[in-house]
KEVEX-955754 format. One record per atom (N, C-alpha, C, CB): chain; z, y, x; residue in one letter. Coordinates in steps of 0.1 Angstrom, whole numbers, plus 5000, padded with zeros to 4 digits. Each point is the difference from the previous one (the first is absolute). Last residue first. Glycine has a CB too. Example, Ala and Ser with C-alpha at 12.3 -4.5 7.8 and 13.67 -1.06 7.14 Angstrom:
# KEVEX-955754
c;zz;yy;xx;r
A;5071;4978;5128;S
A;5000;5011;5009;S
A;5008;5011;4992;S
A;4978;4994;5012;S
A;5021;4949;4991;A
A;5000;5012;4991;A
A;5000;5012;5009;A
A;5012;4988;4981;A
***
This chain:
# KEVEX-955754
c;zz;yy;xx;r
A;0556;6294;4986;X
A;5002;4991;4988;X
A;5011;5005;4991;X
A;4991;4981;5012;X
A;4972;5043;5025;X
A;5013;4994;4999;X
A;5000;4991;4988;X
A;5011;5019;5011;X
A;4945;4996;5021;X
A;5008;5003;4988;X
A;5013;4992;5000;X
A;4979;5004;4987;X
A;4989;5017;5052;X
A;5005;4988;4997;X
A;5010;5002;4988;X
A;4998;4991;5024;X
A;4958;5035;5002;X
A;5011;5001;4992;X
A;5005;4986;4996;X
A;4993;5022;4991;X
A;4977;5004;5051;X
A;5001;4990;4990;X
A;5013;5002;4992;X
A;4986;4984;5014;X
A;4997;5050;5015;X
A;4991;4989;5005;X
A;5000;4989;4990;X
A;5004;5006;5024;X
A;5009;5049;4974;X
A;5004;4987;4995;X
A;4989;4990;5005;X
A;5013;5009;4980;X
A;4998;5035;5049;X
A;4993;4997;4987;X
A;5004;4985;4997;X
A;4981;5017;5004;X
A;5036;5027;5032;X
A;4999;4986;4995;X
A;4992;5000;4988;X
A;5022;4995;5009;X
A;4980;5040;5037;X
A;5007;4996;4988;X
A;4998;4986;4996;X
A;4999;5023;4992;X
A;4984;5001;5048;X
A;4998;5009;4989;X
A;5008;4997;4987;X
A;4977;5004;5010;X
A;5021;4969;5031;X
A;5008;5013;5003;X
A;4998;5010;4989;X
A;4997;4996;5024;X
A;4999;4955;4960;X
A;4995;5005;5013;X
A;5007;5014;5001;X
A;4978;4988;4999;X
A;5023;4963;4967;X
A;5004;5013;5005;X
A;4993;5004;5013;X
A;5022;4996;4990;X
A;4983;4970;4961;X
A;4991;5002;5012;X
A;5004;5014;5006;X
A;4981;4985;4991;X
A;5050;4983;4976;X
A;4994;5012;5003;X
A;4992;4999;5013;X
A;5018;5013;4988;X
A;5003;4956;4969;X
A;4997;4999;5015;X
A;4992;5012;5002;X
A;5001;4975;5002;X
A;5035;5019;4956;X
A;4986;5002;5005;X
A;5000;4998;5015;X
A;4996;5017;4982;X
A;5035;4962;4974;X
A;4999;5008;5012;X
A;4986;5002;5004;X
A;5023;4992;5007;X
A;5015;4986;4953;X
A;4987;5005;5003;X
A;5000;5008;5013;X
A;4994;5000;4975;X
A;5041;4960;5016;X
A;4998;5014;4997;X
A;4986;5004;5004;X
A;5024;5005;5004;X
A;5000;4946;4983;X
A;4990;5007;5009;X
A;4999;5014;4995;X
A;4987;4979;5004;X
A;5045;4972;4990;X
A;4999;5014;4999;X
A;4989;5006;5009;X
A;5024;5001;4993;X
A;4994;4952;5003;X
A;4987;5003;4993;X
A;4998;5015;4999;X
A;5002;4979;4988;X
A;5030;5006;5051;X
A;4997;4992;4988;X
A;4987;5004;4994;X
A;5024;4999;4995;X
A;4982;5027;5042;X
A;5013;4998;4994;X
A;4998;4993;4986;X
A;5010;5021;5012;X
A;4962;4995;5038;X
A;5001;4992;4988;X
A;5014;4999;4995;X
A;4979;4987;5007;X
A;4997;5036;5032;X
A;5010;5006;4991;X
A;5002;4993;4987;X
A;4995;5022;5011;X
A;4972;4966;5023;X
A;5013;5002;5007;X
A;5011;5006;4992;X
A;4986;5003;5020;X
A;4967;5007;4962;X
A;5002;4989;5009;X
A;5012;5003;5009;X
A;4975;4995;5000;X
A;5028;5027;4953;X
A;4990;5001;5010;X
A;5003;4989;5011;X
A;4996;5025;4996;X
A;5034;4982;4968;X
A;4988;4992;4996;X
A;4989;5001;5010;X
A;5007;5003;4977;X
A;5026;5037;5020;X
A;5004;4987;4996;X
A;4988;4992;4996;X
A;5023;5008;4993;X
A;4974;5034;5042;X
A;5000;4997;4985;X
A;5003;4985;4998;X
A;4983;5017;4997;X
A;5026;5020;5040;X
A;5001;4986;5000;X
A;4999;4995;4986;X
A;5014;5000;5021;X
A;4968;5047;5008;X
A;5012;4994;4994;X
A;4999;4985;5001;X
A;5003;5019;4985;X
A;4950;5001;5018;X
A;5013;5007;5002;X
A;5012;4994;4993;X
A;4987;5021;5002;X
A;4966;4960;5017;X
A;5008;4999;4987;X
A;5013;5007;5003;X
A;4988;4977;4993;X
A;4961;5027;5033;X
A;5015;5000;4999;X
A;5004;4997;4985;X
A;5001;5017;5019;X
A;4953;4982;5020;X
A;5006;4998;4987;X
A;5015;5001;5001;X
A;4981;4985;4993;X
A;4980;5039;5041;X
A;5005;4987;4995;X
A;5005;5000;4986;X
A;5005;4995;5023;X
A;4969;5039;5004;X
A;5010;4994;5009;X
A;5005;4986;4996;X
A;5007;5024;5006;X
A;4942;4993;4982;X
A;5014;5004;4996;X
A;5009;4994;5011;X
A;4995;5000;4975;X
A;4954;4994;5006;X
A;5004;5010;5010;X
A;5014;5005;4997;X
A;4976;5007;5005;X
A;5007;4943;4979;X
A;4999;5014;4997;X
A;5004;5009;5012;X
A;5004;4995;4976;X
A;4985;4953;5016;X
A;5001;5009;5012;X
A;4998;5015;4996;X
A;4992;4981;5014;X
A;5005;4973;4961;X
A;4994;5013;4997;X
A;5000;5010;5011;X
A;5006;4996;4977;X
A;5015;4961;5028;X
A;4986;4997;4996;X
A;4993;5013;4998;X
A;5007;4979;4989;X
A;5039;5022;5022;X
A;4992;4995;5011;X
A;4985;4997;4997;X
A;5021;4991;5009;X
A;5010;5022;4956;X
A;4999;5011;5010;X
A;4991;4996;5012;X
A;5023;5008;4993;X
A;4987;4959;4975;X
A;4991;5009;4995;X
A;4998;5012;5009;X
A;5006;4994;4977;X
A;5027;4975;5034;X
A;4987;4993;5000;X
A;4989;5010;4996;X
A;5011;4977;4996;X
A;5033;5037;4998;X
A;4996;5000;5015;X
A;4987;4994;5002;X
A;5024;4999;5006;X
A;4994;4998;4951;X
A;4996;5013;5003;X
A;4996;5002;5014;X
A;5015;5008;4982;X
A;5002;4950;5005;X
A;4987;5003;4993;X
A;4995;5014;5003;X
A;5006;4983;4983;X
A;5038;5004;5031;X
A;4989;4995;5009;X
A;4986;5003;4994;X
A;5016;4982;5009;X
A;5025;5050;4976;X
A;4996;4986;4998;X
A;4988;4997;5010;X
A;5007;5001;4976;X
A;5033;5035;5034;X
A;4986;4999;4995;X
A;4996;4986;4998;X
A;4994;5022;5012;X
A;5051;5004;5000;X
A;4997;4988;4993;X
A;4986;4999;4993;X
A;5025;4998;4996;X
A;4986;5035;5048;X
A;5008;4995;4988;X
A;4994;4987;4994;X
A;5007;5023;4996;X
A;4961;5005;5033;X
A;5014;5004;4999;X
A;5006;4994;4988;X
A;4995;5022;5012;X
A;4962;4975;5024;X
A;5004;4994;4988;X
A;5015;5003;4999;X
A;4982;4981;5000;X
A;4972;5038;5030;X
A;5015;4999;4998;X
A;5002;4994;4986;X
A;5005;5020;5016;X
A;4948;4977;5018;X
A;5008;5004;4988;X
A;5015;4998;5001;X
A;4980;4994;4987;X
A;4980;4993;5042;X
A;5001;5015;5000;X
A;5010;5005;4989;X
A;4977;5001;5009;X
A;5029;4949;5004;X
A;4988;5007;5003;X
A;5003;5015;5002;X
A;4986;4983;4988;X
A;5053;5001;4993;X
A;4989;4990;5000;X
A;4987;5007;5003;X
A;5013;4984;4984;X
A;5046;5023;5012;X
A;4987;5005;5005;X
A;4990;4988;5000;X
A;5011;5018;5015;X
A;5040;4998;4960;X
A;4991;4990;5006;X
A;4987;5007;5005;X
A;5010;4981;4986;X
A;5045;5029;4996;X
A;4987;5005;5003;X
A;4992;4990;5008;X
A;5010;5024;5001;X
A;5037;4980;4963;X
A;4994;4995;5012;X
A;4986;5006;5001;X
A;5013;4978;4998;X
A;5018;5035;4968;X
A;5009;4995;5009;X
A;4993;4993;5012;X
A;5016;4997;4982;X
A;4964;5046;4991;X
A;5007;4988;4995;X
A;5008;4994;5011;X
A;4982;4995;4983;X
A;4989;5055;5003;X
A;5005;4990;5008;X
A;5007;4988;4992;X
A;5003;5017;5017;X
A;4976;5028;4971;X
A;4991;4989;5001;X
A;5006;4987;5006;X
A;4982;5017;5001;X
A;5041;5026;4994;X
A;4997;4996;4987;X
A;4990;4988;4999;X
A;5004;5023;4993;X
A;4995;5007;5050;X
A;5011;4999;4991;X
A;4996;4996;4986;X
A;5013;5017;5014;X
A;4952;4969;5023;X
A;5006;5012;4995;X
A;5013;4998;4992;X
A;4977;5011;5001;X
A;4994;4961;5039;X
A;5006;4999;4987;X
A;5008;5013;4997;X
A;5002;4974;5003;X
A;4971;5013;5037;X
A;4996;5010;4991;X
A;5006;4999;4986;X
A;4979;5002;5013;X
A;5027;4972;5030;X
A;4990;4995;4991;X
A;4995;5010;4990;X
A;5012;4978;5002;X
A;5022;5032;5030;X
A;4987;4997;5008;X
A;4989;4995;4990;X
A;5014;4995;5021;X
A;5030;5011;4961;X
A;4994;5013;5004;X
A;4986;4998;5007;X
A;5023;5010;5002;X
A;5003;4952;4987;X
A;4994;5006;4988;X
A;4994;5014;5003;X
A;5017;4988;4987;X
A;5005;4990;5048;X
A;4988;4992;4996;X
A;4994;5006;4988;X
A;5010;4979;5009;X
A;5030;5039;5005;X
A;4990;5004;5010;X
A;4987;4992;4997;X
A;5017;5005;5017;X
A;5022;4985;4957;X
A;4995;5013;4997;X
A;4988;5004;5009;X
A;5023;5007;4992;X
A;5007;4952;5004;X
A;4985;4999;4999;X
A;4994;5014;4998;X
A;5003;4978;4990;X
A;5043;4995;5031;X
A;4995;5012;4995;X
A;4985;5000;4999;X
A;5020;5012;5010;X
A;5002;4949;5004;X
A;5010;5006;4991;X
A;4995;5012;4994;X
A;5018;4991;5014;X
A;4951;4967;4999;X
A;5005;5012;5006;X
A;5011;5005;4990;X
A;4979;5005;5013;X
A;4983;4951;4997;X
A;5012;5005;4994;X
A;5007;5011;5007;X
A;5003;4977;4991;X
A;4946;4999;5002;X
A;5008;5008;5009;X
A;5012;5005;4993;X
A;4980;5007;5014;X
A;4980;4952;4977;X
A;5011;5009;4996;X
A;5007;5006;5012;X
A;5003;4985;4979;X
A;4947;4993;5006;X
A;5008;5002;5011;X
A;5011;5010;4996;X
A;4981;4995;5017;X
A;4983;4971;4955;X
A;5009;5012;5000;X
A;5008;4999;5013;X
A;5001;5001;4975;X
A;4952;4980;4997;X
A;5008;4997;5012;X
A;5009;5013;5002;X
A;4983;4983;5011;X
A;4994;5000;4941;X
A;5001;5010;5011;X
A;5009;4994;5011;X
A;4998;5019;4984;X
A;4990;4961;4971;X
A;4991;4998;5011;X
A;5001;5010;5012;X
A;4985;4991;4983;X
A;5043;5003;4976;X
A;4987;5004;4996;X
A;4990;5001;5012;X
A;5011;5013;4981;X
A;5035;4975;5023;X
A;4996;4991;4990;X
A;4985;5004;4995;X
A;5024;4997;4993;X
A;4998;5031;5038;X
A;4997;4988;5006;X
A;4994;4990;4990;X
A;5018;5004;5017;X
A;4998;5036;4966;X
A;4988;5003;5008;X
A;4996;4987;5007;X
A;5006;5024;5003;X
A;5035;4975;4974;X
A;4989;5002;4991;X
A;4986;5001;5007;X
A;5016;5011;4984;X
A;5024;4988;5042;X
A;4996;4987;4995;X
A;4989;5001;4990;X
A;5024;4992;5003;X
A;4993;5048;5012;X
A;4993;4994;5011;X
A;4996;4986;4995;X
A;5013;5013;5018;X
A;5014;5010;4953;X
A;4986;5005;5000;X
A;4992;4994;5011;X
A;5008;5022;4990;X
A;5037;4967;5009;X
A;4993;4994;4988;X
A;4986;5005;4999;X
A;5022;4998;4988;X
A;5006;5022;5044;X
A;4997;4986;5004;X
A;4992;4993;4989;X
A;5020;4999;5015;X
A;4997;5043;4976;X
A;4989;5001;5009;X
A;4995;4986;5005;X
A;5009;5023;5008;X
A;5029;4981;4964;X
A;4988;5002;4993;X
A;4988;5001;5009;X
A;5013;5011;4981;X
A;5030;4985;5038;X
A;4996;4988;4994;X
A;4987;5002;4992;X
A;5023;4993;4999;X
A;5000;5033;5044;X
A;4994;5003;4987;X
A;4994;4987;4995;X
A;4994;5023;5007;X
A;5029;4988;5036;X
A;5009;4996;4989;X
A;4993;5000;4986;X
A;5019;5008;5014;X
A;4961;5005;5030;X
A;5004;4986;5000;X
A;5008;4995;4989;X
A;4999;5003;5024;X
A;4964;5037;4972;X
A;5014;4998;5004;X
A;5003;4985;5001;X
A;5006;5023;4989;X
A;4943;4992;5018;X
A;5010;4999;4990;X
A;5014;5000;5006;X
A;4984;4988;4985;X
A;4958;5013;5022;X
A;5012;5006;5006;X
A;5010;5001;4989;X
A;4987;5013;5017;X
A;4964;4958;4993;X
A;5010;5006;4991;X
A;5012;5004;5008;X
A;4992;4985;4981;X
A;4952;5001;5025;X
A;5013;5002;5007;X
A;5009;5007;4990;X
A;4990;5001;5023;X
A;4964;4965;4971;X
A;5007;5012;4998;X
A;5013;5001;5007;X
A;4990;5001;4977;X
A;4959;4972;5015;X
A;5012;5000;5008;X
A;5007;5014;4998;X
A;4990;4984;5018;X
A;4966;4995;4965;X
A;5012;5001;4991;X
A;5013;4999;5009;X
A;4987;4990;4981;X
A;4965;5011;5033;X
A;5008;4988;5002;X
A;5013;5000;4991;X
A;4990;4998;5023;X
A;4982;5040;4979;X
A;4991;4989;4995;X
A;5008;4987;5000;X
A;4980;5013;5008;X
A;5041;5024;5011;X
A;5000;5001;4985;X
A;4991;4990;4994;X
A;5004;5024;5002;X
A;4998;4980;5045;X
A;5012;4993;4995;X
A;5000;5001;4984;X
A;5013;5006;5021;X
A;4954;5017;5005;X
A;4998;4985;4999;X
A;5011;4993;4993;X
A;4986;5001;5021;X
A;5020;5044;4989;X
A;4989;4999;4989;X
A;4997;4985;4998;X
A;4991;5023;5006;X
A;5039;4988;5029;X
A;5006;5002;4987;X
A;4990;4999;4989;X
A;5017;5015;5010;X
A;4967;4983;5034;X
A;5008;4988;4997;X
A;5007;5001;4987;X
A;5004;4998;5024;X
A;4971;5039;4991;X
A;4991;4990;4996;X
A;5008;4987;4997;X
A;4982;5010;5014;X
A;5047;5033;4980;X
A;4991;4995;5011;X
A;4991;4989;4994;X
A;5018;5005;5017;X
A;5021;5032;4969;X
A;4987;4995;4994;X
A;4991;4996;5011;X
A;5003;5015;4980;X
A;5051;4982;5026;X
A;4989;5010;5000;X
A;4987;4993;4993;X
A;5010;5011;5021;X
A;5045;4978;4970;X
A;4987;4996;5006;X
A;4989;5010;4999;X
A;5006;4977;4994;X
A;5045;5038;5010;X
A;4992;4994;4989;X
A;4987;4996;5007;X
A;5011;5014;4982;X
A;5031;4985;5050;X
A;4991;5010;4993;X
A;4992;4993;4989;X
A;4998;5014;5021;X
A;5051;4977;5003;X
A;4987;4993;4996;X
A;4992;5010;4993;X
A;5011;4977;4999;X
A;5036;5018;5034;X
A;4991;5009;4993;X
A;4987;4993;4998;X
A;5011;5021;5010;X
A;5038;4957;4994;X
A;4988;5002;5007;X
A;4991;5009;4992;X
A;5002;4977;5012;X
A;5050;5026;4980;X
A;4989;4993;4996;X
A;4988;5003;5011;X
A;5007;5001;4975;X
A;5051;5004;5014;X
A;4989;5003;5009;X
A;4988;4991;4996;X
A;5016;5007;5019;X
A;5017;5006;4942;X
A;5000;4991;5012;X
A;4988;5004;5009;X
A;5011;4981;4986;X
A;5021;5046;4974;X
A;4987;4996;5006;X
A;5001;4991;5012;X
A;4991;5022;4992;X
A;5047;4975;4971;X
A;4995;5010;5009;X
A;4987;4996;5006;X
A;5023;5007;5005;X
A;4986;4971;4948;X
A;5009;5004;5011;X
A;4993;5010;5009;X
A;5010;4977;4999;X
A;4958;5003;4970;X
A;5013;4993;5000;X
A;5008;5003;5012;X
A;4989;4982;4987;X
A;4966;5038;4981;X
A;5006;4998;5013;X
A;5014;4994;4998;X
A;4988;5019;5009;X
A;4982;4972;4949;X
A;5001;5011;5010;X
A;5006;4996;5013;X
A;5001;5016;4981;X
A;4994;4959;4977;X
A;4989;4998;5009;X
A;5000;5011;5011;X
A;4987;4990;4981;X
A;5046;5010;4985;X
A;5000;4986;5005;X
A;4989;4998;5010;X
A;5010;4992;4979;X
A;4992;5048;4997;X
A;5011;5000;5009;X
A;5000;4986;5007;X
A;5013;5017;4986;X
A;4956;4989;4980;X
A;4996;5008;5011;X
A;5011;4999;5011;X
A;4986;5015;4985;X
A;5024;4964;4974;X
A;4990;4993;5008;X
A;4995;5008;5012;X
A;4993;4989;4979;X
A;5038;5032;4992;X
A;5006;4988;5006;X
A;4990;4993;5009;X
A;5016;4998;4981;X
A;4968;5037;4992;X
A;5008;5005;5011;X
A;5007;4989;5008;X
A;5004;5021;4987;X
A;4972;4967;4974;X
A;4991;5005;5011;X
A;5008;5005;5012;X
A;4983;5005;4982;X
A;5042;4983;4980;X
A;4994;4988;5006;X
A;4991;5004;5011;X
A;5002;4988;4979;X
A;5016;5047;4995;X
A;5010;4994;5008;X
A;4995;4988;5008;X
A;5017;5007;4983;X
A;4954;5013;4986;X
A;5002;5009;5011;X
A;5011;4994;5010;X
A;4993;5020;4986;X
A;4999;4957;4973;X
A;4989;4999;5009;X
A;5001;5009;5013;X
A;4986;4995;4980;X
A;5047;5009;4986;X
A;5001;4987;5007;X
A;4989;4998;5010;X
A;5011;4990;4979;X
A;4987;5048;4994;X
A;5011;5001;5009;X
A;5002;4987;5008;X
A;5012;5017;4985;X
A;4958;4984;4980;X
A;4994;5007;5011;X
A;5011;5002;5011;X
A;4984;5012;4985;X
A;5028;4968;4974;X
A;4992;4991;5008;X
A;4994;5007;5012;X
A;4994;4988;4979;X
***
């Protein structure tokens, strides 16, 4: 079963990854922590950077919209520069990166956790769900749900922000 899960994860990551040779892209910097960005977090406006071929990223965007977020999507072939600017460390990444207010949201973070982050406003860079856990928003596969943690991160490391049990 673990071999199948590893194969499935590798397949999904490949499906959401780069598609072909790099295409010329307009350079877009990660949003700066401005007064406008701080106001945007109150308005639940988020910017998402994703590959144009990533279906699970689109499903996560739909999840956020269904939960009251206004989402501006930026499609790019290569997201590495966005992840580096956001401070995503190796092992913390996923297939899409979002910005809301002063925070980074990496991967398949549930809207309820983003709501809590914005309400509590901890001193951190943001939230991440490393990898692509089955059953997380955008990664639904029938009734299957794998357990996963949403991590609060900053330059000093990570800590568990919330735990989502599997079935």
